[in-house]
Residue, then its C-alpha position, 0 to 999 in steps of 0.5 A: x274541701x275542709x282541711x284540719x291542721x296537726x302541728x307535728x312532725x312526729x308520723x307515729x304521734x299524728x296516727x295516735x291523735x288521728x281518730x280523735x282529731x276526726x271525731x272532733x267538730x271544730x269551728x272554722x279557725x279554732x284551735x285545740x291541743x290533743x295530747x300536746x298538739x296544736x290542732x285546728x281548723x283551716x277552714x275550706x281550701x279549693x280543689x286545686x290546692x290539694x292537686x298543686x301540693x301533691x305534685x311537689x316532692x317535699x309533701x308525702x300524700x295519703x289516703x284513707x279510701x274508705x272515707x275519702x279523706x286525703x292527708x298531706x305531710x309536709x314540714x311540720x304539719x299534717x294536713x287532713x283534707x275532708x270532703x265538705x259533704x261528708x259527715x266528720x263523726x263516723 
């Protein structure tokens, strides 16, 4: 799974830039700024990382079912997990 990190704890701001972040093709470890928020491609992560994070009480888990995307929010970061066999641009 590909992981994109969005460094904010503001859910409203995250929601506002989500579609832009998803539509932006980032190279691995590339970092950009979207509306003042740092966004970076964190590369691929193993499936067990997602499973391990989901059980932590401080982690909020969101699903985008029609795209099979999982979003974790913890601390001051949102992590967007996209299956690697899925095209980023919709």
